[in-house]
C-alpha positions as CSV (number, residue, x, y, z in Angstrom):
1,X,-9.4,-43.9,-35.9
2,X,-10.0,-47.6,-34.9
3,X,-13.1,-49.0,-33.4
4,X,-13.0,-51.1,-30.2
5,X,-16.3,-52.4,-28.9
6,X,-16.9,-51.8,-25.2
7,X,-17.6,-54.4,-22.6
8,X,-20.1,-53.1,-20.0
9,X,-19.3,-54.1,-16.4
10,X,-22.0,-53.3,-13.8
11,X,-21.0,-53.8,-10.2
12,X,-22.7,-53.8,-6.8
13,X,-26.3,-53.4,-5.6
14,X,-29.4,-53.9,-7.8
15,X,-30.7,-50.4,-7.2
16,X,-33.3,-48.6,-9.4
17,X,-34.5,-51.5,-11.5
18,X,-36.2,-49.3,-14.1
19,X,-33.1,-47.2,-14.6
20,X,-30.9,-50.3,-14.9
21,X,-33.2,-51.9,-17.5
22,X,-33.3,-48.7,-19.4
23,X,-29.5,-48.7,-19.5
24,X,-29.4,-52.4,-20.5
25,X,-31.8,-51.6,-23.4
26,X,-29.5,-48.8,-24.6
27,X,-26.4,-51.0,-24.4
28,X,-28.2,-53.7,-26.4
29,X,-28.9,-51.1,-29.1
30,X,-25.2,-50.3,-29.1
31,X,-24.5,-54.0,-29.5
32,X,-26.5,-54.0,-32.8
33,X,-24.3,-51.1,-33.9
34,X,-21.1,-52.8,-33.0
35,X,-20.2,-50.4,-30.2
36,X,-20.8,-52.9,-27.3
37,X,-19.6,-56.5,-27.2
38,X,-20.9,-57.9,-23.9
39,X,-22.7,-56.8,-20.8
40,X,-21.7,-58.3,-17.4
41,X,-22.9,-57.7,-13.9
42,X,-21.4,-58.7,-10.6
43,X,-23.7,-58.5,-7.6
44,X,-24.3,-60.2,-4.2
45,X,-26.6,-63.0,-3.0
46,X,-28.7,-60.7,-0.8
47,X,-29.4,-58.5,-3.8
48,X,-30.4,-61.3,-6.1
49,X,-32.7,-62.7,-3.4
50,X,-34.3,-59.3,-3.0
51,X,-34.9,-58.7,-6.7
52,X,-35.6,-62.1,-8.4
53,X,-37.8,-60.6,-11.1
54,X,-35.0,-58.2,-12.0
55,X,-32.5,-61.0,-12.2
56,X,-34.7,-62.8,-14.6
57,X,-35.2,-59.7,-16.7
58,X,-31.4,-59.1,-16.8
59,X,-30.8,-62.7,-17.9
60,X,-33.5,-62.5,-20.5
61,X,-31.8,-59.3,-21.9
62,X,-28.5,-61.1,-22.3
63,X,-26.7,-59.8,-19.3
64,X,-24.0,-62.2,-18.0
65,X,-24.7,-62.3,-14.3
66,X,-22.2,-63.3,-11.6
67,X,-23.7,-63.6,-8.1
68,X,-21.4,-64.1,-5.1
69,X,-21.9,-64.3,-1.3
70,X,-22.1,-61.0,0.4
71,X,-18.7,-59.7,1.6
72,X,-18.3,-60.1,5.4
73,X,-16.2,-56.9,5.7
74,X,-17.4,-53.7,4.0
75,X,-15.0,-50.9,5.1
76,X,-15.5,-47.1,5.0
77,X,-18.1,-46.3,2.3
78,X,-18.5,-50.0,1.4
79,X,-15.1,-49.8,-0.3
80,X,-14.2,-53.5,-0.1
81,X,-17.4,-54.8,-1.9
82,X,-16.7,-52.1,-4.5
83,X,-13.1,-53.3,-5.1
84,X,-14.1,-57.0,-4.9
85,X,-17.0,-56.8,-7.4
86,X,-14.8,-54.9,-9.9
87,X,-12.0,-57.5,-9.5
88,X,-14.4,-60.4,-10.0
89,X,-15.7,-58.8,-13.2
90,X,-12.3,-58.0,-14.6
91,X,-11.2,-61.5,-14.0
92,X,-13.7,-62.6,-16.6
93,X,-12.3,-60.3,-19.3
94,X,-9.2,-60.2,-21.5
95,X,-6.6,-57.7,-20.3
96,X,-6.9,-55.6,-23.5
97,X,-10.7,-55.3,-23.2
98,X,-12.1,-51.7,-23.3
99,X,-14.4,-51.6,-20.3
100,X,-17.1,-49.3,-19.1
101,X,-17.3,-49.9,-15.3
102,X,-20.6,-48.5,-13.9
103,X,-23.3,-49.2,-11.4
104,X,-27.0,-50.0,-11.6
105,X,-28.3,-46.6,-10.5
106,X,-26.4,-44.5,-13.0
107,X,-27.4,-43.5,-16.6
108,X,-24.8,-42.4,-19.0
109,X,-25.8,-41.0,-22.4
110,X,-25.1,-43.9,-24.8
111,X,-23.7,-41.4,-27.3
112,X,-20.6,-41.2,-25.0
113,X,-20.0,-45.0,-25.3
114,X,-20.6,-44.9,-29.0
115,X,-18.1,-42.1,-29.4
116,X,-15.3,-43.7,-27.3
117,X,-15.9,-47.1,-28.9
118,X,-15.5,-45.6,-32.4
119,X,-12.5,-43.5,-31.4
120,X,-10.3,-45.6,-29.2
121,X,-7.3,-43.4,-29.8
122,X,-9.1,-40.9,-27.6
123,X,-7.8,-42.9,-24.7
124,X,-4.4,-44.0,-26.2
125,X,-3.0,-40.6,-27.1
126,X,-0.4,-38.9,-25.0
127,X,0.3,-41.5,-22.2
128,X,3.9,-40.7,-21.3
129,X,6.6,-43.3,-22.1
130,X,9.3,-44.3,-19.7
131,X,9.6,-43.3,-16.1
132,X,6.4,-42.6,-14.3
133,X,4.1,-44.4,-16.7
134,X,1.4,-46.3,-14.8
135,X,-1.3,-46.9,-17.4
136,X,-0.9,-48.1,-20.9
137,X,-3.9,-46.1,-22.0
138,X,-5.8,-43.2,-20.5
139,X,-8.9,-43.7,-18.3
140,X,-12.0,-41.7,-18.9
141,X,-13.5,-40.3,-15.7
142,X,-16.4,-37.8,-15.5
143,X,-14.8,-35.3,-13.1
144,X,-12.3,-34.5,-10.4
145,X,-12.5,-32.3,-7.3
146,X,-10.1,-29.4,-7.5
147,X,-8.8,-29.2,-3.9
148,X,-8.4,-32.9,-2.8
149,X,-5.7,-34.7,-4.8
150,X,-6.9,-37.9,-6.4
151,X,-10.6,-37.3,-5.5
152,X,-11.8,-38.5,-8.9
153,X,-15.2,-39.7,-9.8
154,X,-15.5,-43.5,-9.1
155,X,-19.2,-44.0,-10.0
156,X,-18.2,-44.9,-13.6
157,X,-15.1,-44.9,-15.7
158,X,-13.8,-46.3,-19.0
159,X,-10.4,-47.9,-19.7
160,X,-8.5,-51.0,-20.6
161,X,-9.0,-53.9,-18.2
162,X,-5.3,-54.1,-17.5
163,X,-5.3,-50.4,-16.4
164,X,-8.5,-50.6,-14.4
165,X,-7.1,-53.5,-12.5
166,X,-4.5,-51.1,-11.1
167,X,-7.3,-49.2,-9.5
168,X,-8.1,-52.1,-7.2
169,X,-6.4,-52.4,-3.8
170,X,-7.2,-53.8,-0.3
171,X,-4.8,-51.5,1.6
172,X,-6.4,-50.6,4.9
173,X,-3.6,-48.1,5.8
174,X,-5.5,-45.3,4.1
175,X,-8.0,-45.4,7.0
176,X,-5.7,-46.5,9.8
177,X,-2.4,-44.8,9.2
178,X,-3.5,-41.5,7.7
179,X,-6.0,-38.8,8.6
180,X,-9.3,-39.7,7.0
181,X,-10.6,-37.0,4.7
182,X,-13.8,-36.5,2.7
183,X,-13.5,-38.6,-0.5
184,X,-11.4,-41.4,1.0
185,X,-13.1,-44.1,-1.0
186,X,-12.2,-42.1,-4.1
187,X,-8.6,-41.1,-3.4
188,X,-7.5,-44.4,-1.9
189,X,-8.4,-46.0,-5.3
190,X,-6.7,-43.5,-7.6
191,X,-3.6,-42.5,-5.7
192,X,-2.5,-46.1,-4.9
193,X,-0.9,-47.1,-8.3
194,X,1.1,-43.9,-8.4
195,X,2.4,-44.4,-4.8
196,X,4.1,-47.5,-6.1
197,X,6.4,-45.5,-8.3
198,X,6.9,-42.3,-6.3
199,X,6.7,-40.9,-2.8
200,X,5.5,-37.5,-4.1
201,X,2.0,-38.0,-2.7
202,X,3.0,-38.9,0.9
203,X,2.6,-35.2,1.9
204,X,-1.0,-35.4,0.7
205,X,-1.8,-38.4,2.8
206,X,-0.1,-37.1,5.9
207,X,-1.0,-33.4,5.8
208,X,-3.6,-32.5,3.2
209,X,-6.4,-35.1,3.1
210,X,-8.7,-32.8,5.1
211,X,-9.6,-30.0,2.8
212,X,-12.6,-28.7,4.7
213,X,-15.3,-30.4,2.5
214,X,-18.6,-30.5,4.4
215,X,-17.2,-28.4,7.2
216,X,-18.1,-24.8,8.3
217,X,-14.5,-23.7,7.7
218,X,-14.3,-25.0,4.1
219,X,-13.3,-21.8,2.5
220,X,-10.9,-20.7,5.2
221,X,-9.3,-24.1,4.8
222,X,-9.0,-23.7,1.0
223,X,-7.3,-20.3,1.5
224,X,-4.8,-21.9,4.0
225,X,-4.0,-24.7,1.6
226,X,-3.5,-22.5,-1.4
227,X,-1.1,-20.4,0.6
228,X,1.0,-23.5,1.4
229,X,3.8,-24.1,-1.2
230,X,4.1,-27.8,-0.2
231,X,0.4,-28.3,-0.9
232,X,0.6,-26.5,-4.2
233,X,3.5,-28.7,-5.3
234,X,1.5,-31.8,-4.3
235,X,-1.6,-30.4,-6.2
236,X,0.6,-29.7,-9.3
237,X,2.0,-33.2,-9.3
238,X,-1.6,-34.7,-9.0
239,X,-2.8,-32.5,-11.8
240,X,0.1,-33.7,-14.0
241,X,-1.0,-37.2,-13.3
242,X,-4.5,-36.3,-14.3
243,X,-3.4,-34.7,-17.6
244,X,-1.1,-37.6,-18.6
245,X,-3.2,-40.6,-17.5
246,X,-6.9,-39.6,-17.6
247,X,-9.5,-37.9,-19.7
248,X,-12.3,-35.8,-18.2
249,X,-15.5,-34.9,-20.0
250,X,-19.0,-34.8,-18.5
251,X,-21.1,-31.9,-19.9
252,X,-24.2,-30.9,-18.1
253,X,-26.9,-33.5,-18.5
254,X,-24.6,-36.3,-19.7
255,X,-25.0,-38.4,-16.5
256,X,-28.0,-39.1,-14.3
257,X,-26.8,-40.2,-10.9
258,X,-26.5,-37.6,-8.1
259,X,-26.8,-33.8,-7.7
260,X,-23.1,-33.4,-8.6
261,X,-23.3,-35.4,-11.8
262,X,-24.2,-32.4,-13.8
263,X,-22.9,-28.8,-13.8
264,X,-21.0,-26.1,-15.6
265,X,-17.3,-26.4,-16.3
266,X,-14.6,-24.1,-14.9
267,X,-14.3,-20.7,-16.6
268,X,-11.6,-20.8,-19.3
269,X,-11.1,-17.1,-19.5
270,X,-10.5,-16.4,-15.8
271,X,-7.4,-16.7,-13.7
272,X,-6.8,-19.8,-11.6
273,X,-8.0,-18.3,-8.4
274,X,-11.5,-17.8,-9.8
275,X,-12.1,-21.6,-10.0
276,X,-11.4,-21.9,-6.2
277,X,-14.2,-19.6,-5.0
278,X,-17.4,-20.5,-3.2
279,X,-19.4,-19.4,-6.2
280,X,-17.9,-22.3,-8.2
281,X,-19.0,-24.9,-5.7
282,X,-21.1,-27.8,-7.1
283,X,-22.6,-28.9,-3.7
284,X,-23.4,-27.4,-0.3
285,X,-20.4,-29.2,1.1
286,X,-18.2,-27.0,-1.1
287,X,-17.0,-29.4,-3.7
288,X,-15.3,-27.8,-6.7
289,X,-15.7,-30.1,-9.7
290,X,-13.7,-30.0,-12.9
291,X,-15.7,-31.7,-15.6
292,X,-13.6,-31.2,-18.7
293,X,-9.9,-31.5,-19.9
294,X,-9.8,-28.0,-21.2
295,X,-9.4,-26.1,-18.0
296,X,-6.8,-28.6,-16.7
297,X,-4.6,-28.4,-19.8
298,X,-4.9,-24.7,-20.1
299,X,-3.7,-24.4,-16.5
300,X,-0.8,-26.7,-16.9
301,X,0.2,-25.0,-20.2
302,X,0.1,-21.6,-18.5
303,X,-2.7,-20.4,-20.8
304,X,-5.1,-19.1,-18.2
305,X,-5.0,-15.3,-17.5
306,X,-2.2,-14.6,-15.1
307,X,-2.7,-14.1,-11.3
308,X,-0.7,-14.6,-8.2
309,X,-2.0,-18.1,-7.5
310,X,-1.4,-19.1,-11.1
311,X,2.2,-17.8,-10.9
312,X,2.8,-19.7,-7.7
313,X,1.3,-22.9,-9.2
314,X,3.6,-22.6,-12.2
315,X,6.6,-22.5,-9.9
316,X,5.2,-25.5,-8.0
317,X,4.8,-27.4,-11.2
318,X,8.4,-26.6,-12.2
319,X,9.6,-27.8,-8.8
320,X,7.6,-31.0,-9.3
321,X,9.3,-31.5,-12.7
322,X,12.6,-31.9,-11.0
323,X,11.5,-35.4,-9.9
324,X,12.2,-36.7,-13.4
325,X,8.9,-38.5,-13.7
326,X,7.7,-38.4,-17.3
327,X,4.1,-37.4,-16.4
328,X,5.3,-34.0,-15.2
329,X,7.1,-33.1,-18.4
330,X,5.5,-30.4,-20.6
331,X,4.8,-32.9,-23.4
332,X,2.7,-35.1,-21.2
333,X,-0.4,-32.9,-21.7
334,X,-2.9,-33.3,-24.6
335,X,-4.4,-30.9,-27.0
336,X,-7.6,-30.1,-25.1
337,X,-9.5,-30.0,-28.4
338,X,-9.0,-33.7,-28.9
339,X,-12.1,-34.6,-26.8
340,X,-14.7,-36.7,-28.7
341,X,-17.6,-36.6,-26.2
């Protein structure tokens, strides 16, 4: 296994100064061990003006700061400053850089960074060749939400700069042309590069963005969606993308950020339907989080205990494979035991 030092890219607001400086100290320790090469931060003028002592502390700690004027247009969920800050940061890096993109108010156990930096093949194995390949390497993401396609964690992720650049877009059609669902700032980022090679996810955007998250009818809506064959085929295609282009692993306690940052993984010895029940919800809004590759790969390989939903999902996956895209082939999945974090 080859070692590839990480470049840390912090973007956005200068929140939680004590937590940020704690993170910077841990990254500097990883620098000494050769696991981290550089630490960069991109923030806005109003933030730097508000926290001058923090700016000085960051510079003293060796953080490469870029301070830009505040964006005039912010978009739903401040999506445009998020996209712009990441783009500005990536523009300062070589395309083959291994990047941990994060934010000031998030703590990730440095053992994760050490592990991925020392095992770069963790992100290079199994990306499908040929048709349907979007990333050159996998992208590590802490979790995905089971019911809303492409609702993946965006508070932090790790990948090659050239691949992370594909997660930047300024396409306003997601909030103007399609029904706006919970998680729009997430799914507009992650679905976009795959829409450039296939139209398989148009049904998601036109029919299935509203999955009941945060609504009183959440579980009735989940039942309706799971009974819909077109939805299951869209979900199967999205899960195939996840299995071929991403890695998921965030055990309980790994991340300090929000209430949803920690939790138990899906049961591996239960049928598919068991993971879509209210008892599995990670938040009061009804989010169903998958925090590890194992459940995903067992599902796609048909290794969960059988049930009616699992049988229908298998048929939906087979129908999706007729598209000919490489990421829906059976060989696109990884051995779930390959995780290093």
